[in-house]
C-alpha positions in Angstrom: 8.2 20.7 -11.2 8.6 18.1 -13.8 12.8 18.4 -13.4 12.3 18.0 -9.5 9.7 14.9 -9.9 12.5 13.4 -12.2 15.3 13.8 -10.0 13.6 12.5 -7.2 12.6 9.5 -9.1 16.2 9.1 -9.7 17.2 9.3 -6.1 14.2 6.6 -5.4 15.8 4.4 -8.1 19.4 5.2 -6.6 18.4 4.1 -3.2 16.5 1.0 -4.2 13.2 2.5 -3.3 14.1 3.6 0.0 12.0 6.9 -0.2 13.5 8.2 3.5 17.2 7.9 1.8 16.0 9.4 -1.6 14.4 12.5 0.3 17.8 12.9 2.0 19.7 13.1 -1.4 17.2 15.2 -2.9 17.8 17.6 0.2 21.7 17.1 0.9 22.9 15.5 -2.3 23.4 11.6 -2.8 27.0 11.9 -2.2 26.5 13.0 1.6 24.1 10.0 1.9 26.3 7.8 0.9 29.2 9.1 3.1 27.2 9.0 6.1 25.7 5.9 4.9 22.2 6.7 5.7 20.5 9.9 6.3 23.3 12.7 7.1 23.1 14.4 10.5 22.3 17.8 9.0 19.6 19.3 10.8 18.0 21.1 7.4 17.8 17.6 6.1 16.1 15.8 8.9 13.6 18.6 9.2 13.0 18.3 5.4 12.4 14.4 5.7 10.2 14.8 8.9 7.8 17.9 6.9 7.6 15.6 3.5 6.3 12.6 5.9 4.2 14.7 7.7 2.6 16.2 4.4 2.2 13.0 2.9 0.0 11.6 6.1 -2.0 14.7 6.1 -2.7 14.5 2.2 -3.4 11.0 2.3 -5.9 11.2 5.1 -7.5 13.8 2.9 -7.6 11.9 -0.2 -9.3 8.9 1.9 -11.9 11.2 3.3 -12.7 12.6 0.3 -13.3 9.4 -1.6 -15.6 8.5 1.1 -17.6 11.2 0.4 -18.2 10.6 -3.4 
């Protein structure tokens, strides 16, 4: 997990804080992101990005609702 987080952080830095491009690079490789000048048209990569953002919203909501209960 630590290695994956470190690599993702490198991708976020490489793509100037653009999380979507960092996720694409994490999934498809930074070379593909550079070659396509954005998110590559790979179905698996596009699905990966959508899932990550979906789960982010779910857990963000859960954090907010749990904080309200405390």
